[in-house]
C-alpha positions in Angstrom: 83.8 -58.0 -48.9 83.2 -56.6 -45.3 82.7 -58.7 -42.3 79.6 -58.1 -40.2 81.6 -57.6 -37.2 84.2 -55.1 -39.1 85.0 -52.0 -36.7 87.1 -50.5 -39.2 84.6 -50.2 -42.1 81.5 -48.6 -40.6 78.6 -50.5 -41.4 76.7 -49.2 -44.6 80.2 -48.1 -46.3 80.8 -51.3 -48.3 77.2 -51.5 -49.3 77.2 -47.6 -50.7 80.6 -48.0 -52.6 78.9 -51.0 -54.5 75.9 -49.0 -55.1 78.2 -46.5 -56.4 80.1 -48.9 -58.8 76.4 -50.2 -59.7 75.6 -46.7 -61.4 78.4 -47.5 -63.9 77.3 -50.9 -64.7 74.7 -52.6 -67.2 74.1 -55.4 -65.0 75.4 -54.8 -61.3 73.3 -57.4 -60.0 75.4 -60.0 -62.5 78.3 -58.1 -62.4 79.2 -57.3 -58.4 79.1 -59.7 -55.4 78.8 -57.9 -52.1 79.3 -60.4 -48.9 78.4 -58.7 -45.7 76.4 -60.6 -43.6 79.4 -63.1 -42.4 80.5 -62.6 -38.4 84.5 -61.6 -39.4 86.3 -58.8 -38.3 88.2 -56.7 -40.8 89.8 -58.9 -42.8 89.3 -61.3 -46.1 89.3 -64.2 -44.5 91.0 -67.5 -45.9 90.0 -71.0 -44.8 92.3 -71.1 -42.1 90.4 -67.7 -40.5 88.0 -68.3 -37.6 84.9 -66.0 -36.9 84.8 -63.4 -35.1 85.3 -63.8 -31.1 86.5 -67.8 -32.0 89.5 -67.7 -33.9 90.9 -70.9 -32.5 88.4 -72.7 -34.8 88.6 -72.1 -38.7 85.5 -71.0 -40.5 86.2 -72.6 -43.7 85.4 -69.1 -45.9 88.0 -68.7 -48.9 87.7 -65.2 -49.4 90.2 -65.0 -52.5 88.4 -68.0 -54.2 84.7 -66.4 -53.9 86.5 -63.0 -55.4 88.3 -64.9 -58.2 85.4 -67.0 -58.9 83.4 -63.9 -59.5 85.8 -61.8 -61.2 87.1 -64.6 -63.8 84.0 -67.2 -64.0 85.4 -71.1 -64.7 88.9 -70.2 -64.0 89.8 -72.0 -60.7 89.2 -75.5 -61.8 92.4 -76.9 -59.7 92.5 -76.8 -55.5 95.2 -74.3 -54.5 99.0 -75.0 -54.1 101.7 -73.7 -52.3 103.0 -71.2 -54.8 106.5 -71.6 -56.2 108.6 -68.7 -55.5 111.1 -69.5 -57.9 108.5 -67.9 -60.6 108.6 -64.9 -58.9 110.4 -62.1 -60.4 110.8 -58.3 -59.7 111.1 -55.2 -62.5 112.0 -51.6 -61.9 109.3 -49.1 -61.7 111.1 -46.4 -62.7 110.3 -46.3 -66.2 106.6 -46.2 -65.6 106.5 -43.2 -63.1 106.9 -39.3 -63.8 108.6 -36.8 -61.7 105.5 -36.1 -60.1 105.0 -39.5 -58.8 108.2 -39.6 -57.2 106.7 -38.4 -53.7 103.8 -40.7 -52.8 105.1 -43.8 -51.9 106.3 -45.7 -55.4 109.0 -48.3 -55.0 112.2 -48.6 -57.1 110.6 -52.3 -57.7 107.5 -54.1 -58.8 106.8 -57.8 -58.3 105.5 -60.4 -60.6 104.3 -63.9 -60.0 103.8 -66.5 -62.8 102.9 -70.2 -62.9 105.3 -72.3 -65.3 102.2 -73.0 -67.8 101.7 -69.4 -68.5 105.9 -69.5 -69.5 105.9 -72.4 -71.6 105.1 -71.0 -75.3 106.7 -67.4 -74.8 109.1 -66.3 -71.9 108.4 -63.2 -72.9 104.7 -62.6 -73.1 101.6 -63.7 -71.0 99.5 -66.2 -73.4 96.3 -65.4 -74.0 94.9 -68.0 -71.7 96.4 -66.9 -68.8 94.6 -63.9 -66.9 96.4 -61.3 -64.7 95.3 -60.4 -61.2 96.5 -56.9 -59.8 96.7 -56.8 -56.1 96.9 -53.3 -54.3 98.4 -54.3 -51.2 101.9 -54.7 -49.8 105.3 -55.6 -51.7 106.1 -58.8 -50.6 104.5 -61.9 -52.4 105.4 -64.1 -50.1 103.2 -62.1 -47.2 100.0 -64.0 -45.8 98.0 -61.3 -47.8 100.3 -61.9 -51.2 100.1 -65.8 -50.6 96.7 -65.9 -50.4 96.3 -65.1 -53.9 99.1 -66.6 -55.4 98.3 -70.1 -54.2 95.1 -70.2 -56.6 97.1 -68.3 -59.0 99.8 -71.1 -58.9 97.2 -73.8 -59.7 94.9 -72.5 -61.9 97.6 -70.4 -64.2 97.0 -66.7 -63.2 99.7 -64.1 -63.3 99.8 -61.8 -60.4 101.1 -58.3 -60.8 102.2 -56.4 -57.5 103.0 -52.6 -58.4 104.9 -51.7 -55.1 104.3 -48.9 -52.8 107.2 -48.7 -50.5 106.7 -49.4 -46.7 109.3 -46.9 -45.8 107.7 -43.4 -44.6 110.9 -41.6 -46.7 109.3 -42.3 -50.1 106.2 -40.6 -49.1 105.9 -36.2 -48.8 103.0 -35.8 -46.0 103.7 -31.8 -46.9 102.6 -32.4 -50.1 100.3 -35.1 -49.1 99.0 -34.8 -45.8 96.1 -37.3 -45.9 98.5 -40.3 -47.5 98.2 -42.3 -44.5 97.8 -45.7 -46.9 101.1 -44.8 -48.9 102.7 -44.2 -45.8 102.2 -47.7 -44.5 102.9 -48.9 -48.0 99.5 -49.3 -49.5 98.1 -48.1 -53.0 95.6 -45.5 -52.4 91.9 -46.3 -52.3 90.6 -43.9 -50.2 91.5 -40.6 -51.8 94.2 -39.8 -49.7 96.1 -38.4 -52.7 93.6 -36.6 -54.3 89.9 -36.7 -56.0 91.2 -38.3 -59.0 92.7 -41.2 -56.7 90.5 -44.0 -58.7 91.3 -42.6 -62.1 93.7 -42.9 -65.0 95.1 -39.5 -64.0 95.8 -40.3 -60.2 99.0 -41.1 -59.1 98.8 -44.8 -58.3 96.2 -46.0 -60.8 98.7 -43.8 -63.9 101.2 -46.5 -62.5 99.4 -49.6 -62.5 97.6 -48.4 -65.7 100.6 -47.9 -67.7 102.2 -51.7 -66.3 98.9 -53.5 -67.7 99.3 -51.5 -70.9 102.8 -52.1 -71.4 102.4 -55.8 -70.9 98.9 -56.3 -73.0 100.7 -54.1 -76.1 102.8 -57.1 -76.4 106.0 -55.3 -75.0 106.8 -58.6 -73.0 106.6 -59.8 -69.8 109.9 -60.6 -68.4 112.4 -59.2 -70.8 110.2 -55.8 -71.7 109.7 -55.7 -67.8 113.4 -56.3 -67.3 111.8 -58.8 -64.9 114.7 -60.7 -63.0 114.6 -63.3 -59.9 114.2 -61.7 -56.8 
């Protein structure tokens, strides 16, 4: 998604990213959805957002819904609800990082949200019927960016996993990573600021994400395996 009035991402940049991804896919027109013709600014809008220059009037466009409907077809069968934050938990990230990953913003804990239906059969594992969404933004599930995804997850049995980058400059070694402005702000690197391998399995942030997902997929447990505890 890129709003047509976005002044942060240059015009054509997101289209070029789409075209790059298309080279790795069998049917890119079906597998990739690009929206870049709506007059929003630099935002993934929810229905309450107004168009650029007219923020007082909600535009009604739901970015998270459009994204999830494309990535997980048929999963959004219920309207969004306010997420129950009692279903949130935190887990230590230290077991999933190496010594060379400790100076690029990775926080001590990550966070997870799981709807009640995803815990009924086995509180320590995610049932096959519950897809998992990994969010690459700030740590707090209760923030605006976290809630706009969790409200769909809550009503449609989607687990939300948030590997956490600390919003604390003390967690980033700018001597070693002088261009790590996004990790410095508490965000996963999606621009290549931590190295050319940032999007590969050997990238410092993707290594953490991959290990967490594989740990859960391998049946090591969801709540107990991650040592997940109520926040």
